[in-house]
SEFI-147203 format. One line per 2 residues: their letters; for each residue x, y, z of N, C-alpha, C. Coordinates in nm, 4 decimals, padded with zeros to 6 digits. Example, Ala and Ser with C-alpha at 12.3 -4.5 7.8 and 13.67 -1.06 7.14 Angstrom:
2
as = 01.3190,-00.5690,00.7800,01.2300,-00.4500,00.7800,01.3200,-00.3300,00.7800; 01.2850,-00.2250,00.7080,01.3670,-00.1060,00.7140,01.2900,00.0030,00.7870 $
REM end
This chain:
284
ml = -00.9074,10.0520,-03.1991,-00.7378,10.0230,-03.2454,-00.6792,10.1365,-03.1882; -00.7276,10.2708,-03.2187,-00.6431,10.3827,-03.1431,-00.6259,10.4037,-03.0097 $
rs = -00.7274,10.3729,-02.9324,-00.7511,10.3348,-02.8012,-00.6416,10.2056,-02.7249; -00.6294,10.1164,-02.8108,-00.5522,10.0004,-02.7780,-00.3929,10.0560,-02.7744 $
lq = -00.4003,10.1309,-02.8722,-00.2323,10.1829,-02.8852,-00.1845,10.2851,-02.7448; -00.2851,10.3454,-02.7584,-00.2732,10.4598,-02.6580,-00.2572,10.3930,-02.5027 $
rg = -00.3159,10.2845,-02.4810,-00.3046,10.2096,-02.3859,-00.1523,10.1479,-02.3483; -00.1176,10.1046,-02.4724,00.0339,10.0625,-02.4511,00.1426,10.1319,-02.4682 $
ip = 00.1099,10.2709,-02.4297,00.2161,10.4051,-02.4595,00.2122,10.4111,-02.3165; 00.3257,10.4610,-02.2243,00.3424,10.4961,-02.1013,00.2674,10.6462,-02.1299 $
hy = 00.2075,10.6847,-02.0143,00.1705,10.8337,-02.0182,00.2746,10.9118,-01.9815; 00.2940,11.0418,-02.0230,00.4148,11.1277,-01.9860,00.4035,11.1872,-01.8137 $
rt = 00.2865,11.1198,-01.7904,00.2701,11.1902,-01.6548,00.3299,11.0738,-01.5403; 00.3285,10.9659,-01.5645,00.3779,10.8251,-01.5217,00.5104,10.8423,-01.5268 $
ia = 00.5617,10.8971,-01.6491,00.6990,10.8708,-01.6764,00.7539,11.0010,-01.5719; 00.7225,11.0896,-01.5622,00.7572,11.2224,-01.4839,00.7687,11.1701,-01.3224 $
ak = 00.6388,11.1144,-01.2917,00.6325,11.0563,-01.1626,00.7337,10.9709,-01.1133; 00.7539,10.8837,-01.2129,00.8779,10.7938,-01.1539,00.9991,10.8416,-01.1568 $
gc = 01.0197,10.9402,-01.2651,01.1414,11.0238,-01.2551,01.1666,11.0907,-01.1184; 01.0835,11.1351,-01.0767,01.0483,11.2101,-00.9602,01.0810,11.1269,-00.8364 $
am = 01.0242,10.9990,-00.8218,01.0276,10.9202,-00.7125,01.2074,10.8777,-00.7096; 01.2364,10.8668,-00.8576,01.3860,10.7943,-00.8529,01.4947,10.9138,-00.8045 $
ia = 01.4313,11.0530,-00.8021,01.5340,11.1348,-00.7989,01.5363,11.1421,-00.6318; 01.4025,11.1323,-00.5698,01.3677,11.1651,-00.4519,01.4661,11.0420,-00.3654 $
rm = 01.4607,10.9307,-00.4187,01.5365,10.8123,-00.3568,01.6740,10.8174,-00.3553; 01.7026,10.8882,-00.4403,01.8797,10.8959,-00.4846,01.9005,11.0262,-00.3600 $
rv = 01.7824,11.1069,-00.3646,01.8408,11.2279,-00.2615,01.8646,11.1678,-00.1265; 01.7592,11.0710,-00.1008,01.7544,11.0206,00.0510,01.8631,10.9333,00.0561 $
av = 01.9125,10.8351,-00.0209,02.0486,10.7842,-00.0280,02.1550,10.8546,-00.0349; 02.1636,11.0178,-00.0677,02.2750,11.0499,-00.0337,02.2904,11.1206,00.0846 $
vv = 02.1597,11.1343,00.1365,02.1611,11.1878,00.2994,02.1775,11.1032,00.3950; 02.1410,10.9909,00.3595,02.2129,10.8767,00.4518,02.3290,10.8412,00.4414 $
ll = 02.3953,10.8037,00.3463,02.5220,10.8057,00.2966,02.6200,10.8954,00.3974; 02.5661,11.0396,00.3372,02.6606,11.1589,00.4225,02.6225,11.1532,00.5720 $
sv = 02.5091,11.1139,00.6164,02.5227,11.0917,00.7620,02.5981,11.0025,00.8208; 02.6128,10.8702,00.7559,02.6864,10.7741,00.7932,02.8287,10.8286,00.7734 $
ll = 02.9000,10.8697,00.6787,03.0043,10.9324,00.6496,03.0235,11.0006,00.7996; 02.9686,11.1129,00.8229,02.9819,11.2154,00.9326,02.9839,11.1344,01.0486 $
gt = 02.8896,11.0488,01.0655,02.8461,10.9904,01.1852,03.0254,10.9046,01.2169; 03.0502,10.8317,01.1269,03.1962,10.7457,01.1233,03.2992,10.8694,01.1439 $
av = 03.3133,10.9553,01.1025,03.4157,11.0709,01.1209,03.4123,11.0990,01.2554; 03.2599,11.1508,01.3176,03.2866,11.2167,01.4508,03.2975,11.0808,01.5249 $
fa = 03.2584,10.9516,01.5155,03.3313,10.8492,01.5911,03.4639,10.8143,01.6071; 03.5155,10.8464,01.4709,03.6641,10.8074,01.4631,03.7690,10.9433,01.5371 $
el = 03.6852,11.0548,01.5358,03.7743,11.1716,01.6186,03.7423,11.1453,01.7480; 03.6272,11.0871,01.8376,03.6016,11.0693,01.9578,03.7169,10.9636,01.9708 $
ry = 03.6888,10.8617,01.8988,03.8201,10.7501,01.9842,03.9403,10.7980,01.9526; 04.0055,10.9000,01.8924,04.1151,10.9468,01.8574,04.1630,11.0306,02.0023 $
le = 04.0654,11.1202,02.0464,04.0706,11.2156,02.1287,04.0884,11.1097,02.2758; 03.9855,11.0311,02.2857,04.0442,10.9258,02.3877,04.1588,10.8394,02.4135 $
rn = 04.1723,10.8086,02.2984,04.3142,10.7173,02.3085,04.4222,10.8233,02.3551; 04.4118,10.9446,02.2721,04.5463,11.0576,02.3431,04.5195,11.0709,02.5006 $
ll = 04.3880,11.0869,02.5123,04.3505,11.1390,02.6845,04.4114,11.0087,02.7582; 04.3835,10.8877,02.7328,04.4389,10.7834,02.8146,04.6023,10.7460,02.8023 $
ra = 04.6523,10.8029,02.6735,04.8107,10.7772,02.6778,04.8562,10.9115,02.7532; 04.8452,11.0429,02.7703,04.9042,11.1340,02.8121,04.9223,11.1554,02.9452 $
dp = 05.0197,11.2125,03.0060,05.0446,11.2219,03.1284,04.9641,11.3060,03.1993; 04.8510,11.2509,03.2887,04.7675,11.3326,03.3432,04.8060,11.4556,03.3900 $
da = 04.9089,11.4748,03.4665,04.9302,11.6227,03.4975,04.9646,11.7458,03.3977; 04.9969,11.6702,03.2977,05.0448,11.7580,03.1497,04.8901,11.8016,03.0815 $
lp = 04.7743,11.7425,03.0965,04.6800,11.7310,03.0353,04.6177,11.9063,03.0716; 04.6165,11.9629,03.1567,04.5574,12.1019,03.1630,04.6288,12.1953,03.0937 $
an = 04.7492,12.1696,03.0213,04.8011,12.2445,02.9421,04.7741,12.2329,02.7778; 04.6882,12.1535,02.7882,04.6487,12.0776,02.6338,04.5050,12.1000,02.6154 $
as = 04.5012,12.2398,02.5607,04.3499,12.3044,02.5290,04.2569,12.1954,02.4788; 04.3030,12.1090,02.3495,04.1925,12.0456,02.2757,04.1569,11.9293,02.3753 $
ll = 04.2756,11.8465,02.4328,04.2364,11.7486,02.5206,04.1354,11.8002,02.6300; 04.1916,11.8873,02.7082,04.1319,11.9530,02.8287,03.9513,11.9876,02.7920 $
rf = 03.9517,12.0578,02.6600,03.8129,12.0980,02.6422,03.7163,11.9525,02.5837; 03.7691,11.8761,02.5256,03.7127,11.7788,02.5340,03.6687,11.6795,02.6325 $
av = 03.7594,11.6407,02.7332,03.7587,11.6102,02.8589,03.6381,11.6570,02.9753; 03.6635,11.8019,02.9712,03.5774,11.8725,03.0583,03.4287,11.8907,03.0055 $
sr = 03.3987,11.8647,02.8681,03.2791,11.8528,02.7916,03.2191,11.7302,02.8316; 03.2832,11.6177,02.8305,03.2111,11.4917,02.8893,03.2324,11.4727,02.9996 $
ge = 03.3024,11.5226,03.0857,03.3122,11.5103,03.2311,03.2099,11.5585,03.3112; 03.1438,11.6841,03.2833,03.0500,11.7418,03.2995,02.9437,11.6658,03.3652 $
al = 02.8946,11.5907,03.2346,02.7916,11.5193,03.2569,02.7915,11.3908,03.3422; 02.9223,11.3461,03.3468,02.9646,11.2302,03.4539,02.9123,11.2874,03.5969 $
fa = 02.9621,11.3725,03.6081,03.0065,11.4524,03.7576,02.8559,11.4586,03.7799; 02.7356,11.5415,03.6790,02.6369,11.5418,03.7247,02.5687,11.4339,03.7608 $
ah = 02.5891,11.3166,03.6858,02.5539,11.1711,03.7064,02.5736,11.1042,03.8304; 02.7079,11.1182,03.8713,02.7473,11.0197,03.9688,02.8194,11.1366,04.0931 $
ca = 02.8615,11.2351,04.0608,02.9159,11.3121,04.1945,02.8143,11.4180,04.2497; 02.7132,11.4784,04.1408,02.6354,11.5833,04.2120,02.5393,11.5914,04.3444 $
vc = 02.5276,11.4431,04.3296,02.4415,11.3789,04.4463,02.5033,11.4359,04.5842; 02.6284,11.4305,04.6022,02.6698,11.4471,04.7287,02.7330,11.6139,04.7405 $
hg = 02.8350,11.6549,04.6117,02.9054,11.7476,04.6134,02.8355,11.8935,04.5648; 02.6733,11.8742,04.5121,02.6213,11.9518,04.4463,02.6610,11.9828,04.3127 $
ls = 02.5723,12.0203,04.2021,02.5833,12.0680,04.0732,02.7329,12.1601,04.0591; 02.7317,12.2412,04.1235,02.8170,12.3352,04.1162,02.9845,12.2790,04.2020 $
gs = 02.9701,12.1515,04.2679,03.0942,12.1195,04.3307,03.1375,12.1676,04.4780; 03.0541,12.2677,04.5265,03.0608,12.3406,04.6196,03.0601,12.2708,04.7581 $
gd = 03.0193,12.1457,04.7560,03.0026,12.0530,04.8598,02.8783,12.0892,04.9692; 02.9158,12.0049,05.0908,02.7912,12.0297,05.1776,02.8556,12.0094,05.3017 $
ps = 02.8969,12.0883,05.4011,02.9316,12.0974,05.5158,02.8575,12.0264,05.6458; 02.7394,12.0223,05.6095,02.6402,11.9334,05.6875,02.6854,11.7971,05.6860 $
tg = 02.7206,11.7431,05.5984,02.7489,11.6090,05.5633,02.9084,11.6027,05.5606; 02.9752,11.7023,05.5761,03.1200,11.6928,05.5501,03.1896,11.6615,05.3773 $
tp = 03.1143,11.7048,05.3176,03.1222,11.6645,05.1952,03.2136,11.8059,05.1100; 03.3152,11.7641,05.0763,03.4126,11.9015,05.0802,03.3946,11.9795,04.9569 $
dl = 03.4378,12.1165,04.9541,03.4132,12.1891,04.8227,03.5212,12.1642,04.7282; 03.4937,12.1447,04.6274,03.5923,12.1230,04.5206,03.6281,12.2023,04.4231 $
td = 03.5685,12.3368,04.4529,03.6025,12.4878,04.3845,03.7087,12.5553,04.4715; 03.7505,12.5300,04.5874,03.8243,12.6405,04.6642,04.0038,12.5862,04.6781 $
rd = 04.0513,12.5012,04.5988,04.1885,12.4333,04.5992,04.2194,12.4283,04.7390; 04.1261,12.3900,04.8435,04.1759,12.3541,04.9441,04.1934,12.2138,04.9378 $
wl = 04.2585,12.1301,04.9137,04.2580,11.9877,04.9155,04.2844,11.8946,05.0275; 04.2052,11.8019,05.0171,04.1906,11.7383,05.1547,04.2796,11.6253,05.1191 $
yg = 04.2744,11.5247,05.0072,04.3393,11.4101,04.9791,04.4580,11.4952,04.8491; 04.5997,11.4826,04.8710,04.6634,11.5257,04.7651,04.6827,11.6512,04.7460 $
ag = 04.7632,11.7297,04.6673,04.7935,11.8180,04.6042,04.6956,11.9072,04.5087; 04.5914,11.8464,04.4677,04.5077,11.8968,04.3710,04.5826,11.8805,04.2196 $
rv = 04.6677,11.7874,04.2346,04.6767,11.7632,04.0641,04.5985,11.6453,04.0478; 04.6120,11.6401,03.8872,04.5120,11.5474,03.8032,04.5322,11.4308,03.8852 $
td = 04.6575,11.3749,03.8825,04.6880,11.2492,03.9189,04.6122,11.2427,04.0639; 04.6202,11.3062,04.1629,04.5540,11.2996,04.2885,04.3860,11.2852,04.2726 $
ie = 04.3645,11.3489,04.1990,04.2106,11.3308,04.1600,04.1925,11.2218,04.1256; 04.2362,11.1702,04.0061,04.2138,11.0272,03.9442,04.2304,10.8952,04.0289 $
kv = 04.3411,10.9359,04.1352,04.3038,10.8276,04.2544,04.2310,10.8311,04.3256; 04.1621,10.9254,04.3841,04.0296,10.9215,04.4603,03.9119,10.8809,04.3825 $
id = 03.9381,10.9428,04.2647,03.8005,10.8735,04.1744,03.8284,10.7216,04.1422; 03.9321,10.6847,04.1260,03.9565,10.5316,04.0926,03.9156,10.4539,04.2295 $
yg = 03.9679,10.4883,04.3081,03.9615,10.3829,04.4403,03.9028,10.4198,04.5431; 03.8746,10.5658,04.5578,03.7697,10.6179,04.6707,03.8438,10.6368,04.7554 $
ir = 03.7419,10.6406,04.9015,03.7905,10.6973,05.0243,03.7030,10.6382,05.1129; 03.7737,10.5510,05.2083,03.7167,10.4282,05.2610,03.6228,10.3489,05.2024 $
sh = 03.6536,10.3252,05.0765,03.5565,10.2538,04.9723,03.5461,10.1113,05.0250; 03.6397,10.0403,05.0959,03.6680,09.9024,05.1156,03.7428,09.8486,04.9805 $
ns = 03.7621,09.9346,04.8711,03.8958,09.8976,04.7735,04.0313,09.8971,04.8554; 04.1339,09.7949,04.7927,04.2384,09.7871,04.8762,04.3459,09.9174,04.8405 $
ra = 04.3074,09.9794,04.7360,04.3802,10.0397,04.7133,04.3430,10.2230,04.7355; 04.2047,10.2269,04.8118,04.1365,10.3311,04.8769,04.2353,10.4143,04.9624 $
wn = 04.2097,10.5592,05.0010,04.2751,10.6284,05.0919,04.1892,10.5988,05.2120; 04.2579,10.5021,05.3158,04.1834,10.5011,05.4344,04.2413,10.4930,05.5341 $
la = 04.3680,10.5712,05.5690,04.4422,10.5734,05.6832,04.4161,10.6879,05.7947; 04.3502,10.8002,05.7460,04.2982,10.8734,05.8615,04.1834,10.8652,05.8946 $
im = 04.1375,10.7871,06.0349,04.0169,10.7998,06.1074,04.0023,10.8748,06.1815; 03.8986,10.9801,06.2000,03.8881,11.0754,06.3448,03.8250,10.9885,06.4252 $
pa = 03.8887,10.9648,06.5527,03.8192,10.8978,06.6666,03.7150,10.9739,06.7254; 03.5935,10.8649,06.7862,03.4854,10.9406,06.8745,03.5535,10.9598,06.9966 $
ya = 03.6091,11.0748,07.0553,03.6872,11.0687,07.1786,03.6024,11.0842,07.3021; 03.4342,11.0845,07.2748,03.3446,11.0815,07.3805,03.3171,10.9484,07.4058 $
rp = 03.3232,10.8396,07.3356,03.3044,10.6968,07.3639,03.4142,10.6463,07.3983; 03.3703,10.5119,07.4940,03.4507,10.4295,07.5912,03.5854,10.3707,07.4943 $
rp = 03.5470,10.3558,07.3662,03.6504,10.2975,07.2767,03.6478,10.4038,07.1450; 03.7434,10.5080,07.1438,03.7398,10.5997,07.0458,03.7499,10.5454,06.8906 $
np = 03.8307,10.4331,06.9014,03.8695,10.3998,06.7725,03.8976,10.2371,06.7820; 03.7804,10.1490,06.7377,03.7755,10.0250,06.7836,03.9105,09.9674,06.7383 $
sd = 03.9571,09.9797,06.6213,04.0708,09.9217,06.5521,04.2088,09.9462,06.6463; 04.2145,10.0344,06.7242,04.3115,10.0733,06.7955,04.3017,10.1328,06.9248 $
kn = 04.3287,10.0157,07.0050,04.2804,10.0327,07.1537,04.3776,10.1263,07.2470; 04.5188,10.1621,07.1636,04.6161,10.2670,07.2627,04.5020,10.3940,07.2565 $
iq = 04.4248,10.4431,07.1642,04.3608,10.5719,07.1769,04.2516,10.5788,07.3080; 04.2726,10.6663,07.3856,04.2096,10.6466,07.5312,04.0732,10.7842,07.4876 $
pl = 03.9464,10.7443,07.5782,03.8708,10.8551,07.5730,03.9078,11.0003,07.6359; 03.8376,11.0952,07.5835,03.8782,11.2144,07.6407,03.7269,11.2411,07.7267 $
sp = 03.7650,11.3477,07.8508,03.6441,11.3902,07.9253,03.5827,11.5294,07.8477; 03.4691,11.5431,07.8732,03.4331,11.7032,07.8290,03.5094,11.8075,07.8556 $
sd = 03.5788,11.8144,07.9505,03.6528,11.9217,07.9651,03.7825,11.9438,07.8994; 03.8429,11.8048,07.8828,03.9774,11.7981,07.7941,03.9177,11.8168,07.6343 $
is = 03.8180,11.7747,07.6069,03.7622,11.8194,07.4764,03.7260,11.9724,07.4387; 03.6650,12.0194,07.5740,03.6558,12.1808,07.5742,03.8182,12.2509,07.5473 $
dl = 03.8994,12.2028,07.6109,04.0525,12.2406,07.5985,04.0912,12.2402,07.4829; 04.0701,12.1097,07.3937,04.1404,12.1188,07.2741,04.0655,12.2243,07.1624 $
ie = 03.9249,12.2562,07.1761,03.8599,12.3111,07.1381,03.9190,12.4772,07.1606; 03.9543,12.5004,07.2397,04.0215,12.6378,07.2846,04.1394,12.6283,07.2249 $
fl = 04.2068,12.5215,07.2299,04.3659,12.5422,07.1589,04.3419,12.5564,06.9782; 04.2090,12.4943,06.9517,04.1780,12.4804,06.8009,04.1743,12.6228,06.7662 $
mr = 04.0715,12.7088,06.8559,04.0267,12.8264,06.8229,04.1706,12.9601,06.8172; 04.2357,12.9060,06.9307,04.3587,12.9956,06.9261,04.4600,12.9582,06.8300 $
rq = 04.4638,12.8631,06.7618,04.5487,12.8375,06.6309,04.4854,12.9002,06.5258; 04.3469,12.8972,06.5269,04.2929,12.9608,06.3982,04.2587,13.1252,06.4225 $
ar = 04.3448,13.1766,06.5584,04.3449,13.3301,06.5547,04.2180,13.3897,06.6112; 04.1263,13.2778,06.6682,03.9839,13.2995,06.7029,03.9595,13.2867,06.8264 $
ra = 03.8595,13.3372,06.8985,03.8184,13.3229,07.0349,03.7065,13.2368,07.0463; 03.6873,13.1737,07.1415,03.6224,13.0363,07.1384,03.4176,13.1170,07.2082 $
ds = 03.4827,13.2440,07.2649,03.3517,13.3146,07.2953,03.3911,13.4293,07.3003; 03.3326,13.4962,07.1555,03.3603,13.6540,07.1455,03.3403,13.7231,07.2707 $
ds = 03.2326,13.6890,07.3166,03.1637,13.7918,07.4230,03.2693,13.7830,07.5611; 03.3554,13.6981,07.5567,03.4216,13.7009,07.7006,03.5685,13.7727,07.6792 $
ds = 03.5400,13.8982,07.7210,03.6377,14.0224,07.7471,03.7299,14.0410,07.8562; 03.6972,13.9788,07.9476,03.7617,14.0243,08.0700,03.8661,13.9685,08.1018 $
ds = 03.9677,14.0240,08.1814,04.1047,13.9586,08.2234,04.1009,13.8272,08.2652; 03.9991,13.8093,08.3418,03.9805,13.6494,08.4231,03.9363,13.5591,08.2964 $
ds = 03.8533,13.5953,08.2189,03.8099,13.5021,08.0839,03.9287,13.5018,08.0192; 03.9885,13.5962,07.9814,04.1069,13.5787,07.9122,04.2004,13.4663,07.9329 $
ds = 04.2416,13.4976,08.0894,04.3374,13.4167,08.1561,04.3152,13.2675,08.1592; 04.1529,13.2525,08.1548,04.1224,13.1260,08.1913,04.1138,13.0343,08.0485 $
ds = 04.1019,13.1080,07.9283,04.0904,13.0692,07.8014,04.2324,13.0213,07.7711; 04.3460,13.1025,07.8077,04.4976,13.0997,07.7712,04.5146,12.9403,07.8287 $
da = 04.4703,12.9401,07.9568,04.4972,12.8161,08.0627,04.4425,12.6895,07.9682; 04.3156,12.7282,07.9123,04.2400,12.6351,07.8656,04.3347,12.5438,07.6956 $
as = 04.3738,12.6624,07.6484,04.4372,12.6616,07.5232,04.5687,12.5757,07.5541; 04.6351,12.6135,07.6838,04.7549,12.5500,07.7092,04.7139,12.3898,07.7239 $
rg = 04.6389,12.3801,07.7956,04.6166,12.2389,07.8467,04.5764,12.1540,07.6978; 04.5046,12.2153,07.6257,04.4462,12.1769,07.5104,04.5694,12.1639,07.4300 $
aa = 04.6689,12.2165,07.4059,04.8201,12.2029,07.3276,04.8525,12.0950,07.3509; 04.8928,12.0547,07.5049,04.9532,11.9387,07.5566,04.8930,11.8223,07.5263 $
lf = 04.7360,11.8422,07.5350,04.6728,11.7071,07.5013,04.6986,11.6819,07.3272; 04.6805,11.7376,07.2280,04.6743,11.7710,07.1017,04.8502,11.6964,07.0746 $
ag = 04.9413,11.7302,07.1615,05.0682,11.6943,07.1223,05.1069,11.5434,07.2029; 05.0392,11.5247,07.3145,05.0568,11.4266,07.3824,04.9317,11.3211,07.3853 $
pa = 04.8667,11.2982,07.5056,04.7897,11.1703,07.5167,04.7005,11.1898,07.4164; 04.6310,11.2952,07.3741,04.5063,11.2492,07.2641,04.5522,11.2192,07.1276 $
gc = 04.6844,11.2386,07.1002,04.7384,11.1885,06.9665,04.7118,11.2301,06.8351; 04.6556,11.3533,06.8402,04.6090,11.4323,06.7516,04.6944,11.4680,06.6322 $
yd = 04.8604,11.4624,06.6938,04.9618,11.5256,06.6102,04.9862,11.4193,06.5213; 04.9450,11.2965,06.5677,04.9694,11.1864,06.4730,04.9065,11.1904,06.3368 $
ch = 04.7894,11.2217,06.3198,04.7382,11.2493,06.1868,04.7571,11.4242,06.1201; 04.7318,11.4916,06.2441,04.7281,11.6387,06.2260,04.8487,11.7106,06.1849 $
sl = 04.9325,11.6677,06.2401,05.0775,11.6987,06.2425,05.0995,11.8079,06.3582; 05.2285,11.8011,06.4095,05.2509,11.8942,06.5448,05.2130,12.0566,06.5453 $
da = 05.2123,12.1061,06.4162,05.1840,12.2481,06.3821,05.0381,12.2481,06.3526; 04.9582,12.1274,06.3545,04.7975,12.1041,06.3177,04.7940,12.1338,06.1874 $
kg = 04.8386,12.1498,06.0951,04.8571,12.1649,05.9768,04.8134,12.0663,05.8664; 04.7794,11.9630,05.9415,04.7325,11.8364,05.8667,04.8319,11.7620,05.7770 $
ds = 04.7709,11.6678,05.7198,04.8772,11.5816,05.6208,04.7598,11.5369,05.5115; 04.7971,11.5927,05.3743,04.7223,11.5803,05.2715,04.7722,11.4422,05.2218 $
ai = 04.8697,11.3907,05.2751,04.8927,11.2084,05.2128,04.8308,11.1319,05.2796; 04.7635,11.1755,05.3900,04.6732,11.0629,05.4499,04.5337,11.1312,05.4423 $
ga = 04.4805,11.2185,05.4119,04.3630,11.3129,05.4210,04.3327,11.3492,05.5649; 04.4450,11.3988,05.6123,04.4075,11.4675,05.7543,04.3977,11.6237,05.7259 $
pn = 04.2787,11.7210,05.7959,04.2727,11.8400,05.7458,04.3619,11.9104,05.8154; 04.3903,12.0301,05.7409,04.4723,12.1447,05.8120,04.3434,12.2200,05.9171 $
lt = 04.4077,12.2148,06.0430,04.3209,12.2860,06.1530,04.3215,12.4100,06.1674; 04.4421,12.4644,06.1078,04.4882,12.6459,06.1655,04.4174,12.7477,06.0484 $
dg = 04.3447,12.6923,05.9356,04.3120,12.7908,05.8074,04.1525,12.8210,05.8194; 04.1042,12.7896,05.9176,03.9560,12.8395,05.9150,03.8890,12.7491,05.8453 $
it = 03.9170,12.6708,05.7412,03.8324,12.5861,05.6563,03.7819,12.4609,05.6918; 03.6320,12.4663,05.7260,03.5878,12.3481,05.8257,03.5589,12.2702,05.7143 $
ly = 03.5591,12.1157,05.7476,03.5131,12.0396,05.6614,03.3560,11.9874,05.6902; 03.3371,12.0172,05.8227,03.2104,11.9496,05.8994,03.1762,12.0793,05.9461 $
gd = 03.0398,12.1066,05.9423,02.9726,12.2237,06.0051,03.0275,12.3717,05.9751; 02.9981,12.4770,06.0773,03.0374,12.6135,06.0740,03.1673,12.6258,06.1154 $
gs = 03.2342,12.5485,06.1830,03.3520,12.5882,06.2481,03.3340,12.6413,06.3782; 03.2127,12.6532,06.4318,03.1635,12.7098,06.5878,03.2199,12.5924,06.6766 $
rn = 03.1919,12.5951,06.7890,03.2351,12.5494,06.8915,03.1828,12.4388,06.9041; 03.0472,12.3994,06.8686,02.9493,12.3247,06.8912,02.9931,12.2104,06.7669 $
al = 03.0280,12.2936,06.6357,03.0747,12.1992,06.5229,03.2064,12.1432,06.5821; 03.2817,12.1802,06.6314,03.4429,12.0998,06.6789,03.4232,12.0201,06.7588 $
fm = 03.3097,12.0629,06.8819,03.3007,11.9371,06.9587,03.2334,11.8183,06.8978; 03.1039,11.7978,06.8019,03.0649,11.7146,06.7501,03.1928,11.6203,06.6590 $
si = 03.2942,11.6966,06.5841,03.3786,11.6012,06.5523,03.4577,11.5381,06.6532; 03.4963,11.6081,06.7349,03.6110,11.5608,06.8503,03.5365,11.4613,06.9146 $
ay = 03.3820,11.4660,06.9798,03.3473,11.3780,07.0563,03.2963,11.2577,06.9978; 03.2165,11.2492,06.8384,03.1643,11.1635,06.7902,03.2276,11.1075,06.6790 $
gr = 03.3323,11.1841,06.6252,03.4664,11.1111,06.5137,03.3908,11.1335,06.4013; 03.4839,11.1586,06.2697,03.4492,11.1465,06.1526,03.4961,11.0397,06.0508 $
qg = 03.4315,10.9843,05.9528,03.4874,10.8633,05.8932,03.4059,10.9137,05.7405; 03.4420,11.0219,05.6772,03.3654,11.0075,05.5065,03.4233,10.9359,05.4428 $
vc = 03.3140,10.8997,05.3694,03.3411,10.8092,05.2484,03.3232,10.8824,05.0850; 03.3943,10.8111,05.0216,03.3667,10.8185,04.8610,03.3755,10.7041,04.7903 $
pa = 03.2597,10.6654,04.6944,03.3014,10.5561,04.6367,03.3847,10.5389,04.5200; 03.4587,10.4149,04.5047,03.5540,10.3740,04.4019,03.4674,10.3810,04.2474 $
wa = 03.5272,10.4439,04.1492,03.4441,10.4354,04.0385,03.5400,10.3422,03.9182; 03.6643,10.2860,03.9651,03.7272,10.2300,03.8434,03.6898,10.1292,03.7831 $
tr = 03.5793,10.0603,03.8511,03.5534,09.9343,03.7745,03.3884,09.9800,03.7428; 03.3343,10.1026,03.7695,03.2132,10.1636,03.7272,03.1844,10.2608,03.6162 $
lk = 03.2897,10.2975,03.5841,03.3163,10.4006,03.4758,03.4142,10.3640,03.3389; 03.3915,10.3571,03.2048,03.4888,10.3215,03.1283,03.6032,10.3984,03.1420 $
pa = 03.6999,10.3411,03.0755,03.8474,10.3971,03.1184,03.8595,10.5217,03.1019; 03.8333,10.5944,02.9794,03.8209,10.7309,02.9377,03.7498,10.8311,03.0540 $
gi = 03.6459,10.7739,03.1232,03.5825,10.8573,03.1814,03.6366,10.9000,03.3229; 03.7556,10.8105,03.3661,03.8338,10.8828,03.4883,03.9042,10.9600,03.4799 $
pe = 03.9834,11.0185,03.3377,04.0425,11.1200,03.3374,03.9423,11.2504,03.2883; 03.8236,11.1756,03.2231,03.7425,11.3155,03.2036,03.6815,11.3526,03.3165 $
la = 03.6536,11.2896,03.4182,03.5908,11.3129,03.5471,03.6895,11.4433,03.6062; 03.7993,11.3503,03.6150,03.9000,11.4459,03.6917,03.9532,11.5474,03.6484 $
ly = 03.9625,11.5848,03.4819,03.9568,11.7241,03.4361,03.8742,11.8048,03.4925; 03.7531,11.7413,03.4732,03.6260,11.8426,03.4979,03.6398,11.8775,03.6457 $
vy = 03.6685,11.8023,03.7388,03.6839,11.8367,03.8765,03.8119,11.9600,03.9109; 03.9210,11.9075,03.8186,04.0256,12.0025,03.8340,03.9760,12.1647,03.7907 $
sl = 03.8843,12.1612,03.6678,03.8774,12.2670,03.6154,03.7675,12.3731,03.7081; 03.7179,12.2914,03.8366,03.6136,12.3524,03.9066,03.6867,12.4486,04.0038 $
sh = 03.8146,12.4044,04.0267,03.9092,12.5080,04.1076,04.0049,12.5884,04.0272; 04.0033,12.5524,03.9078,04.0863,12.6239,03.7921,04.0060,12.6921,03.6791 $
pg = 03.9090,12.7873,03.7365,03.8030,12.8254,03.6071,03.8650,12.8646,03.4804; 03.9705,12.9433,03.4741,04.0385,12.9732,03.3291,04.1338,12.8528,03.3144 $
ai = 04.1123,12.7520,03.3177,04.2324,12.6417,03.2607,04.2002,12.6054,03.1156; 04.1177,12.6478,03.0733,04.0894,12.5971,02.9274,04.1476,12.7353,02.8388 $
qh = 04.1118,12.8379,02.9154,04.1425,12.9652,02.8452,04.3080,12.9873,02.8278; 04.3481,12.9343,02.9362,04.4967,12.9360,02.9877,04.6068,12.8384,02.8875 $
ah = 04.5234,12.7343,02.8458,04.5895,12.6136,02.7951,04.6362,12.6618,02.6578; 04.7187,12.5658,02.6001,04.7865,12.6234,02.4674,04.7260,12.5000,02.3643 $
REM end
């Protein structure tokens, strides 16, 4: 009889075990609830920052510390995933392929404003997008038809190209051959530079893109030829010959339909930060 009664009364250990299990489940539930609330808050904050990023004037964003920090932190991953394959992780480019350095403030397209950078990212360069930058095409002057789309551009002889190179060397305050120091060599170089200048401003049509002063036109992506910064190669005589003789037509993809809307300003601001390393610290 006693044993029967004992079997009908819950053992205190069983009660304690059930209590502990209940407490554990409650703790798990609290942790899950807090995690959900935290995740919701973080998501809401990110959405808030994204909306503000898209609504703001792009060129005013470098002065907004919180939005700039947010965009740069996310843009870095986008750059590594989509841009570093050409520009390198540091953004310093590759002159062997004509990939521009994004860290030096020497802008080929536009003036380096965030809106200029966004336009390149959105629509690309010679990307077959109708809104891409595609006006400046460097002809291949050593070929019978330097620019198939413009029959008015005529080929140049090797000596013509050599004269143009001498003119560009002089515009950059450099000599084509540093070992040529005699008076006769100097006179010869001066004559070549004069012929090159006439070609540049005349039949070769270089001025049409690079301007009469050879300082280029960032509105169409024509580089400055007087500053010693070379997009292709090392600036040597041979590198200049390759550009003039065989032409250059660099390409950048259009990302407008390949990135989410907020990804464009995030990437643009990250690229902006590469040439403005103190931007975040100086923002308000």
